[in-house]
C-alpha positions, 0 to 999 in steps of 0.5 A: 568550429567543427562538429567533433566525435570523441575518441574511445579515450574520451567521454561525451555525457548524454545530451552534451552539445558537440559544438561546445567541444574544441577537441580535434577529431582524429580521422583514419584515411583508408585509400589505395590511391596515394594522390587522393589520400594526400588531397583528402588529408589536405582538405581535412586539415583545412576544416579542422580535423587531425589525420590519425593515419593513412593506409591502403589495406583493410588489414592495416586499417584494423591494426591502426584502430586497434593500436591508437585512438581513431574517431572516424574512418574514411574507407575506400570500398575498393582496396587491395589485399585480402579484405575489401572496404566493405569487409573492413568496415564491417569489422571496425563497426562491429568490434570497435564501434568507430563510425565509417564513411565510405569513399568510392567512385563506384555507385553500382547497385550491388556495391551499394547494397553490400555497403548498405548492410554494414550500416555506415555513417555516410557516403562520399562519391568521388570526386567531391567538394570540401563542403560536401566532405564537411557536411558528411563528416558532421552528419556522421558525428551526429549519427554516431552520437545518437547511436552511442547514447541509444546504446548506453540507454539500452545497456542501462535499461537492460541492466536495470531490467535483468537485475530487477526482482520483479518479473518483466516482460515485453509483448507485441501482438499478444506474443512475448518478445522479451522476458527477464530472468526474474519473470522466468523464475517467478513462473518456474520456466526456463528463460530460453523457452518463453519467447513467442509465448502467449498470455494464456501460458502464464495467467489464468483463463478467467483473467486473460480478457481483463489483461487484454482489455487493459493492453488495448486501452493502453495502446489506444491512449485510454485511461486504464487501471495502473495495477491489475490483480490477477491469478497466475499459473506456475509451471508446477500447477500451483496458483500464484497471485500477482499484480501487473503494471502495464505500459506502452514502450518502444522496443526494437523500434516498434510499439510494444507493451511492457508488464511488470509482475509482482508476486503477492501470493503470500500476502493474498493467502494471508488475506484469504486466511483472515477473511476465513477467520473473520467469517468464522468469528462472526459465525461463532459470535452469532452462535454465542448470541443465539446461545445467550438469547436462549439461556436468557429465555430459559432463565426469565421463564422460571423467574417469572413463575417465581414472581407469580408464586410470590405474588400468590403467597403474598395474597394468601398470607394477606398480612398474616405472614410472620416477619421471617416469612415476609422477609423471605418472600421479599428476598425471593422477589428481590433475587428474582428481580436481580436474576432478570436484570442480570440476564438482560445485562448478559444479552445486552453485553453479547449484543455489544461484543458481537456488534448486533446492538442497534445504534441510533446516534442523534443530538442529545442534550446532556442536562435535560435528556440524560443527567436530570432524569437520572438524578431523579432515579437516584435521589431516593436510593441516595437519601436512604443512605443519607447521601447528599446528591447534587448537580452543578451545571456549567453548560446549560443546553450542552449537546453531544452527538451520540446514541441516547440509550447507550449514553444514558446507560453509561451514565447510569452505571457510573452513578449507580456505582457511586451511590452504591459504594458511598456510605457517607458524604455525597455524590456530585455531578458536574457538567463542564468543559476541559482545557481542550474545550471538550464537554465533560461530565464528572461524577464525584463521590466520597466513597472508599476509593480504589487502590491504584493496583486495581483501578486500571483493570476495572473496565475488564471482564472478571476473567480478563483481570490479571488478579482478583478484585477485593470483595469490597469491589465485587459487582463492578466487572460486567457494568464497567465492561459495558460502560467501556463498550458504550464509550467506544461505540460513541467516541467517548472517553471514560477516566477514573481518578481515585484516592484510597479512603477519599473518593472517586471521580469518573470523567466522561469526556465527549470528543 
C-alpha cells in the first residue's frame, strides 16, 4: 500500500497514519520531454498513483493546479516558456502549498542552489529507478504532512495568542522577538515598535534581576517560581503591577522564553489601601486603648480618695452616726466600688476589642477550676435572695482547652445575671454533653425571662442595639458583650433560650 498525501479537498487529522488511507494520490507531471513524461506516467501507475495531468510549461502547470486537485507535482527544472521549473515550483509552493519533487538531469551547483532555496520535498536525478521514485514520493508525503501539521499548530498557537486578553511575549537573548497586541496595549505602546526591545523597557529596574534569574533557571531546567509579581512601567509613566508566568518554548526553531503577563494593578491597589486602612485602624485602636487607660486612671484616683475619706469618716463617727448617715456612707462606698469595677471592665473591654489582651490557653477542668469556685462566690448572694443554687455534674473531670481567666469571667457574667435578675426560685448549673458529643455548661434560672424581640441583641453594645432595652434588663449590655468576645477568642459558643415569665437557659458550648 502506498503512502499518500491528501488533496486540498481532503483533510488529514493530526497524527493520522497515511498508510491507513486507500485514496490514490494525484500526481501532476511537468516535463518537456514527452518520452520521459510517458515513462514516468507508466511507473507512477505501477506503484499506485494517479496521474492528474501532464504538461511541459510552468504556465500550464499553474493553470492545472488552480483548476483541479493535485497532491504532488513532479517538476522538471529545465522548461520551455517564460517560467522555468524553479520559478514555477516557487509559485506552486507559495500559493497552493502543494509539495514539489524536482526532476532533473542537471546537478550543477548553481542550479541546485536555486532549487534548494524553494524548499522542495525531494529530488529525482535522471535516469532513476522505479524504487527510487517510490521512496522519494513517500518521503515527500511525510515531509508535506509534517509541514502541514506544523503550520496548523502554528496557526492555532497564533490565533490563541492573538486573541488572549493577557499580554504574551517571546524573547531570546534578552530581546523581544514576538509580542501580542494585548501586551502592547497593556504597556501603552504601538505593537509594531516593540520587537528587539529589552526587559528594562517594560519592567521596573529593581525587578529586572528577579526576572532574569527566573529565566536563567528555566533555561537550565532548575526549579523556579511559576509566577512572579513585579512592577511594570506604562508608556505614560504610571506604575503597573503584574504577574509573569515564564516558560521555555521553541519559537522559529530556536529555544526561547515565553512570558504571560497578567495585570493585577487594581487588585494590588486595593491590597495597599486595605493595608493602609488596617494600619490606621490599629493606630486608632492603640490611641483608644491609651485613652481608656488614661481615663481609667483618672477615675480610680479620685475614687480611691473617696474610699479613703469614707473610711476616715466611719472611724470619726465611731458608731455615733445616725442611720441616715451610715446608709449614706455605705452608699458612697458601694457607688465608688461600682465605679472602680466599671473602669476595670472598660479597660478589659478595650483590650478585648483591640486584641491586646494577653491570652494563655491551657487545659482547664470545668468542675474543679471554674464552676465549683464560682458557686462558692455566688452562694451567699443567692441565699440573701432566698434562691436555691445547685450544680448537677454529669461529667466529673471534664477538661477543655481555653484561657482559664477568660472562661471563668464568661461563666461569672452569666451566673451573675442569673442570680441578679431572679427574684425567686432557683439557679441551676448542669455540666453535660450534647448530641454532638460536645461539652456543655447550662445555667438555668427561674427569672422573668427575656422577650424574643430583645434576646438576639443582648450580646451587642447598647449603642449597637437596634432598639432600646426595657429598664428591667438594663445592665446586661457590657457584660454580655464581653461574654461574646471571651467566647470568640476561645472557640466557645454561647446561646440563650428564654421564655417570658418562666426563665432563661444560658448554654456554653465548648467546640
